[in-house]
C-alpha positions as CSV (number, residue, x, y, z in Angstrom):
1,X,46.4,53.5,4.1
2,X,42.8,53.3,5.4
3,X,43.5,51.4,8.6
4,X,42.1,53.0,11.8
5,X,44.4,51.3,14.2
6,X,48.2,52.0,13.8
7,X,48.8,48.3,14.7
8,X,47.2,47.4,11.4
9,X,48.6,50.4,9.6
10,X,51.8,52.2,10.5
11,X,53.2,49.4,12.7
12,X,51.8,46.4,10.8
13,X,55.2,45.1,9.6
14,X,56.6,45.3,13.1
15,X,54.0,43.0,14.6
16,X,52.9,40.9,11.7
17,X,54.1,37.6,13.4
18,X,51.1,38.0,15.8
19,X,48.7,37.6,12.9
20,X,48.8,33.8,13.2
21,X,47.6,34.1,16.7
22,X,45.3,37.1,17.0
23,X,43.8,37.8,13.6
24,X,40.2,37.0,12.8
25,X,41.5,34.2,10.5
26,X,43.6,32.8,13.4
27,X,40.6,32.8,15.6
28,X,38.6,30.8,13.0
29,X,41.4,28.4,12.5
30,X,41.6,27.7,16.3
31,X,37.8,27.2,16.4
32,X,38.0,24.7,13.6
33,X,40.9,22.9,15.4
34,X,38.9,22.6,18.7
35,X,35.7,21.4,16.9
36,X,37.7,18.8,14.8
37,X,39.8,17.5,17.7
38,X,36.6,17.2,19.8
39,X,34.9,15.2,16.9
40,X,38.0,12.9,16.8
41,X,37.9,12.4,20.5
42,X,34.3,11.5,20.4
43,X,34.9,9.0,17.6
44,X,37.8,7.4,19.6
45,X,35.7,7.0,22.7
46,X,34.8,3.4,23.5
47,X,31.1,4.1,23.4
48,X,31.2,5.4,19.9
49,X,34.3,3.8,18.1
50,X,32.5,0.7,16.9
51,X,30.0,2.8,15.0
52,X,32.2,5.7,13.8
53,X,35.6,4.4,12.9
54,X,37.8,6.5,10.5
55,X,40.2,5.6,7.7
56,X,43.6,7.1,7.9
57,X,42.8,9.2,4.8
58,X,39.7,10.7,6.4
59,X,41.5,11.3,9.7
60,X,44.2,13.2,7.8
61,X,41.7,15.2,5.8
62,X,39.9,16.3,9.0
63,X,43.1,17.5,10.6
64,X,44.1,19.2,7.5
65,X,41.0,21.4,7.9
66,X,43.0,23.4,10.6
67,X,46.6,22.4,9.7
68,X,46.1,23.7,6.2
69,X,43.6,26.3,7.0
70,X,43.8,29.0,4.3
71,X,42.4,32.4,3.5
72,X,40.0,30.7,1.1
73,X,38.7,28.6,4.0
74,X,38.4,31.7,6.2
75,X,36.4,33.5,3.5
76,X,34.1,30.5,3.2
77,X,33.3,30.6,6.9
78,X,32.7,34.3,6.8
79,X,30.3,33.8,3.8
80,X,28.4,31.3,5.9
81,X,28.4,33.7,8.8
82,X,26.6,36.3,6.7
83,X,23.6,33.9,6.6
84,X,23.8,32.4,10.1
85,X,24.8,35.7,11.9
86,X,26.7,33.4,14.3
87,X,30.5,32.9,14.0
88,X,30.8,29.5,15.8
89,X,27.8,28.1,14.0
90,X,29.4,29.1,10.7
91,X,32.4,26.9,11.7
92,X,30.1,24.0,12.4
93,X,28.5,24.4,9.0
94,X,31.9,24.7,7.4
95,X,33.1,21.4,8.9
96,X,29.7,19.7,8.1
97,X,30.1,20.6,4.4
98,X,33.6,19.2,4.4
99,X,32.4,15.9,6.0
100,X,29.7,15.7,3.4
101,X,32.3,16.0,0.6
102,X,34.3,13.2,2.4
103,X,31.3,11.0,2.3
104,X,30.9,11.0,6.1
105,X,27.5,12.6,6.6
106,X,27.1,10.1,9.5
107,X,29.6,12.1,11.5
108,X,27.8,15.4,11.1
109,X,25.5,15.0,14.2
110,X,28.6,14.7,16.4
111,X,30.0,18.1,15.4
112,X,29.6,20.5,18.4
113,X,27.9,17.6,20.2
114,X,26.5,18.9,23.6
115,X,28.5,22.1,23.4
116,X,27.9,25.8,23.6
117,X,29.8,28.4,21.6
118,X,31.8,29.3,24.8
119,X,33.3,25.8,25.0
120,X,34.9,26.5,21.6
121,X,35.8,30.1,22.2
122,X,37.3,29.9,25.6
123,X,39.7,27.1,24.4
124,X,40.5,28.9,21.2
125,X,41.4,32.2,22.9
126,X,43.5,30.4,25.5
127,X,45.4,28.4,22.8
128,X,45.9,31.6,20.8
129,X,47.3,33.4,23.9
130,X,49.4,30.5,25.0
131,X,50.9,30.1,21.5
132,X,51.6,33.9,21.1
133,X,53.2,34.0,24.6
134,X,55.4,31.0,24.1
135,X,56.5,31.6,20.5
136,X,56.5,35.3,20.1
137,X,56.3,37.3,23.3
138,X,58.7,35.5,25.6
139,X,61.4,35.2,23.0
140,X,61.0,39.0,22.3
141,X,61.4,39.8,26.0
142,X,64.5,37.5,26.2
143,X,65.9,39.3,23.1
144,X,65.6,42.6,25.0
145,X,67.3,41.1,28.0
146,X,70.1,39.7,25.8
147,X,71.0,43.2,24.5
148,X,70.5,44.8,27.9
149,X,72.9,42.3,29.5
150,X,75.5,43.0,26.9
151,X,75.3,46.7,27.7
152,X,75.2,46.1,31.4
153,X,78.3,43.9,31.2
154,X,80.2,46.6,29.3
155,X,79.3,49.2,31.8
156,X,79.3,47.2,35.1
157,X,82.6,48.7,36.2
158,X,81.9,52.3,35.1
159,X,81.3,54.4,38.3
160,X,78.4,56.8,38.1
161,X,76.8,59.4,40.3
162,X,73.5,58.1,41.5
163,X,70.6,60.5,42.0
164,X,67.8,60.0,44.6
165,X,65.0,62.6,44.4
166,X,67.0,64.0,41.5
167,X,69.8,65.0,43.9
168,X,73.4,63.6,44.1
169,X,73.3,60.6,46.4
170,X,76.1,58.1,46.4
171,X,78.2,56.2,43.8
172,X,76.9,53.3,41.7
173,X,77.9,51.9,38.4
174,X,76.1,52.3,35.2
175,X,75.9,48.5,34.7
176,X,74.5,47.9,38.1
177,X,71.6,50.2,37.5
178,X,70.9,48.4,34.2
179,X,71.2,45.1,35.9
180,X,68.4,46.0,38.3
181,X,65.9,46.0,35.4
182,X,67.3,42.6,34.1
183,X,66.8,41.1,37.6
184,X,63.3,42.4,37.8
185,X,62.2,41.1,34.4
186,X,63.9,37.7,34.9
187,X,61.8,37.2,38.1
188,X,58.6,37.9,36.2
189,X,59.6,35.5,33.5
190,X,59.9,32.7,36.0
191,X,56.4,33.5,37.2
192,X,54.9,33.8,33.8
193,X,56.2,30.5,32.6
194,X,54.5,28.8,35.6
195,X,51.0,30.1,34.6
196,X,48.7,27.3,33.4
197,X,45.7,28.6,31.4
198,X,42.4,27.0,32.4
199,X,39.6,26.0,30.1
200,X,36.0,24.6,30.3
201,X,34.3,22.2,28.0
202,X,31.1,21.4,29.9
203,X,28.2,22.6,27.9
204,X,25.5,25.3,28.2
205,X,25.9,26.1,31.9
206,X,28.8,24.0,32.9
207,X,26.9,20.8,34.0
208,X,27.4,18.4,31.0
209,X,23.5,18.1,31.0
210,X,23.2,17.5,27.2
211,X,26.1,15.1,27.2
212,X,24.8,13.1,30.1
213,X,21.3,12.7,28.8
214,X,22.6,11.2,25.6
215,X,25.3,9.0,27.1
216,X,24.6,8.5,30.8
217,X,27.3,5.9,31.4
218,X,30.1,8.2,30.2
219,X,32.0,10.3,32.8
220,X,31.9,13.5,30.8
221,X,34.0,15.5,33.4
222,X,36.8,13.0,33.0
223,X,36.4,13.1,29.2
224,X,36.6,16.9,29.3
225,X,39.6,17.0,31.6
226,X,41.5,14.6,29.3
227,X,40.5,16.5,26.2
228,X,41.5,19.9,27.6
229,X,44.9,18.4,28.8
230,X,45.4,16.9,25.3
231,X,45.3,20.5,23.9
232,X,47.8,21.8,26.4
233,X,45.5,23.5,28.9
234,X,44.1,22.6,32.3
235,X,40.5,22.0,33.2
236,X,38.5,24.6,35.1
237,X,36.4,22.1,37.0
238,X,33.4,24.3,38.2
239,X,32.1,27.0,35.9
240,X,29.0,28.7,34.6
241,X,28.6,28.8,30.8
242,X,31.9,30.7,30.7
243,X,35.3,29.9,32.0
244,X,35.9,32.5,34.7
245,X,39.0,33.9,33.1
246,X,41.1,34.2,36.2
247,X,44.1,32.3,34.8
248,X,44.1,34.4,31.7
249,X,43.8,37.6,33.8
250,X,46.8,36.4,35.8
251,X,48.8,36.1,32.6
252,X,47.8,39.5,31.4
253,X,48.8,41.0,34.8
254,X,52.2,39.4,34.5
255,X,52.7,41.2,31.2
256,X,51.5,44.4,32.9
257,X,54.3,44.0,35.5
258,X,56.9,43.2,32.8
259,X,55.8,46.2,30.8
260,X,55.9,48.5,33.8
261,X,59.5,47.4,34.4
262,X,60.4,48.1,30.8
263,X,58.6,51.5,31.0
264,X,60.6,52.3,34.1
265,X,63.7,51.4,32.1
266,X,62.6,53.6,29.2
267,X,62.2,56.5,31.5
268,X,65.7,56.1,33.0
269,X,67.3,55.7,29.6
270,X,65.6,58.9,28.5
271,X,67.0,60.7,31.5
272,X,70.5,59.2,31.1
273,X,70.5,60.4,27.5
274,X,69.3,63.8,28.6
275,X,72.0,63.9,31.3
276,X,74.6,62.9,28.6
277,X,75.5,59.7,30.5
278,X,74.6,57.9,27.3
279,X,75.2,59.3,23.8
280,X,73.3,58.1,20.8
281,X,74.7,56.9,17.5
282,X,74.3,59.5,14.7
283,X,72.7,57.6,11.8
284,X,73.2,59.3,8.4
285,X,70.0,60.5,6.8
286,X,67.9,60.4,9.9
287,X,66.2,63.6,11.2
288,X,65.7,64.4,14.9
289,X,63.7,67.5,14.5
290,X,61.9,69.3,11.7
291,X,63.4,72.6,12.8
292,X,66.5,71.8,15.0
293,X,69.0,70.0,12.8
294,X,71.4,69.2,15.7
295,X,69.0,66.9,17.6
296,X,69.1,63.2,18.0
297,X,66.0,62.3,19.9
298,X,65.7,59.2,22.1
299,X,62.7,58.2,19.9
300,X,63.0,54.4,20.4
301,X,62.7,54.7,24.2
302,X,59.9,57.3,23.8
303,X,58.1,55.0,21.4
304,X,58.5,52.0,23.7
305,X,57.2,54.0,26.7
306,X,54.1,55.2,24.9
307,X,53.3,51.7,23.5
308,X,53.9,50.1,26.8
309,X,51.3,52.4,28.3
310,X,48.8,51.6,25.6
311,X,49.4,47.9,26.1
312,X,49.0,48.0,29.8
313,X,45.8,49.9,29.5
314,X,44.5,47.1,27.3
315,X,45.8,44.3,29.5
316,X,44.5,45.9,32.7
317,X,41.1,46.5,31.3
318,X,40.8,43.0,29.8
319,X,42.1,41.4,33.0
320,X,39.4,43.1,35.0
321,X,36.6,42.7,32.4
322,X,37.0,39.1,31.4
323,X,36.6,37.8,35.0
324,X,33.1,39.2,35.3
325,X,29.9,37.9,33.8
326,X,26.2,38.3,34.7
327,X,24.7,35.2,36.3
328,X,25.4,32.2,34.0
329,X,26.6,34.4,31.1
330,X,26.1,37.6,29.1
331,X,27.5,38.4,25.7
332,X,29.3,41.6,26.5
333,X,32.6,39.7,26.8
334,X,32.3,38.5,23.2
335,X,33.4,41.8,21.7
336,X,35.8,42.4,24.5
337,X,37.8,39.2,23.7
338,X,38.2,40.4,20.1
339,X,40.7,43.0,21.5
340,X,42.9,40.4,23.1
341,X,45.7,40.8,20.6
342,X,45.9,44.6,21.0
343,X,48.0,44.6,24.1
344,X,50.3,41.9,22.8
345,X,50.9,43.9,19.6
346,X,51.7,47.1,21.4
347,X,54.0,45.2,23.8
348,X,55.8,43.5,21.0
349,X,56.3,46.8,19.2
350,X,57.8,48.2,22.4
351,X,60.2,45.3,22.9
352,X,61.5,45.8,19.4
353,X,62.0,49.5,20.0
354,X,63.8,48.9,23.2
355,X,66.3,46.7,21.3
356,X,66.8,49.4,18.7
357,X,67.3,52.0,21.4
358,X,69.8,49.9,23.4
359,X,71.8,49.3,20.2
360,X,72.0,53.0,19.5
361,X,73.6,54.1,22.8
362,X,77.1,54.2,24.2
363,X,78.3,55.3,27.6
364,X,79.9,58.7,27.9
365,X,82.9,58.0,30.2
366,X,83.9,61.7,30.3
367,X,80.5,62.8,31.6
368,X,80.5,60.0,34.1
369,X,83.9,61.1,35.4
370,X,83.0,64.8,35.4
371,X,79.8,64.3,37.5
372,X,81.7,62.3,40.2
373,X,84.6,64.7,40.2
374,X,82.2,67.6,41.0
375,X,80.3,65.7,43.7
376,X,82.6,64.8,46.6
377,X,79.5,65.3,48.8
378,X,78.5,61.7,48.0
379,X,81.2,60.7,50.6
380,X,79.3,62.4,53.4
381,X,77.5,59.2,54.1
382,X,80.8,57.3,54.4
383,X,82.2,59.9,56.9
384,X,79.1,59.9,59.2
385,X,79.0,56.1,59.1
386,X,82.6,55.9,60.3
387,X,81.7,58.3,63.1
388,X,78.7,56.1,64.1
389,X,81.0,53.1,64.2
390,X,83.3,55.1,66.5
391,X,80.4,55.7,68.9
392,X,79.6,59.3,68.1
393,X,75.8,59.7,68.7
394,X,75.8,63.1,66.9
395,X,77.6,61.8,63.8
396,X,74.8,62.5,61.4
397,X,74.1,66.1,62.6
398,X,77.8,66.9,62.6
399,X,78.3,66.0,59.0
400,X,75.0,67.5,58.0
401,X,76.1,70.9,59.2
402,X,79.3,70.6,57.2
403,X,77.9,69.4,54.0
404,X,74.1,69.9,53.5
405,X,73.4,72.3,50.7
406,X,77.1,73.2,50.4
407,X,79.7,72.2,47.8
408,X,82.1,69.6,49.2
409,X,85.5,69.8,47.4
410,X,88.3,67.2,47.5
411,X,90.3,69.6,49.7
412,X,87.4,70.2,52.2
413,X,86.7,66.5,52.3
414,X,90.3,65.6,53.2
415,X,90.3,68.3,55.8
416,X,87.1,66.9,57.4
417,X,88.6,63.4,57.4
418,X,91.9,64.5,59.0
419,X,89.9,66.2,61.8
420,X,87.8,63.1,62.6
421,X,88.0,61.4,65.9
422,X,88.3,57.9,64.5
423,X,90.8,55.1,64.4
424,X,93.9,55.5,62.3
425,X,92.8,52.6,60.1
426,X,89.4,54.1,59.4
427,X,90.8,57.5,58.7
428,X,93.3,56.0,56.3
429,X,90.5,54.2,54.5
430,X,88.5,57.4,54.1
431,X,91.6,59.3,52.9
432,X,92.0,56.8,50.1
433,X,88.3,56.9,49.2
434,X,87.1,58.9,46.2
435,X,83.7,59.4,44.6
436,X,84.9,56.9,42.0
437,X,85.7,54.1,44.4
438,X,82.8,54.4,46.9
439,X,81.2,51.2,45.4
440,X,80.5,48.9,48.3
441,X,80.0,45.3,47.0
442,X,78.8,46.1,43.5
443,X,81.4,43.8,42.0
444,X,80.0,40.9,44.1
445,X,76.4,41.9,43.3
446,X,77.2,41.7,39.6
447,X,79.4,38.6,39.6
448,X,76.7,36.5,38.0
449,X,75.6,39.1,35.4
């Protein structure tokens, strides 16, 4: 009721699965995980293991700090933060208190050893984003493609008048036009799955200075690389205090491109519905207008389009902003990163609306036929192309004079073809041609749909 953002209010139920990745509690849980796993890696290191061995019970208890991380734990950290006024330090205190209860105060000095807050945060945000992308966003995109493919397959043989510049052009099929969007998104999915997020774990300004002064014989860059890989990320080898953010920006840009494709699709579906190419299912009890009772608005495609724009504004801003930092570091990015989940939430909401919209539409075969029957002019291209084949250098201008801006009926079309100076075979082919059959190799293009 009192939420400012519609993502946490009106649309909360539609995007609630992202809470485990982008909520404040999720961020704290990931921070705890990074701190605990780092502590365990230090303990397991050959230079420390003799002094700091762990029982299986203690090991399990430590990992449970993030595996079983609860709202109670989150509130405890937030209470600590009220005193420290530092969120990562509050996590350190939280883990220290847990170690004390476990009777392992000796391990407390190793928590956050040699690190800066950014070492924890950059890994936490990357893991959150990677998890949300793999487990929520990509399956959601694939669900859109699944329903879109069903619709494309059902309509792949339905001839349709295409419009270029809003004017009758040539013949296509409804399914082929839908398949264009499928192909575009699938290419982007291949690219997005290849993106490896980078992370740094190298101390205050990226030099392992504190680590090295304490344990000069340890190769901390090797340790860092191994630790980061263990978490499912790749090491960013040369950094300032902050990881530059280029790989994360690349991921966000990939989502921008996918969202642009879906926005383009939403626009086309809106226009097809407006043109009566698609008709929408009438659902009992729903209202399309507060004053016009006959209306069934394409609300799901409109909602998707609007939310995709909001998402892309967020993604584009973040992708630009997170790759910049003053000298070795400034803190302006800290508040910016808090908005990382916004674009994902608006995107997810859009994907779900696209599915709803697709499931509500059916092709209007009568309208498809009517438009083609009224536009024999789409065959003007075929006529002038045959004349070109026959060697006529004025082919285009001849047919332009006969057809540009003028209605071309079936009768007039047949008359033009009969008067052509072309081979008997070519003329016979044109005489058999109709706006419904001028389809080129569409069947071959769509054979793997």
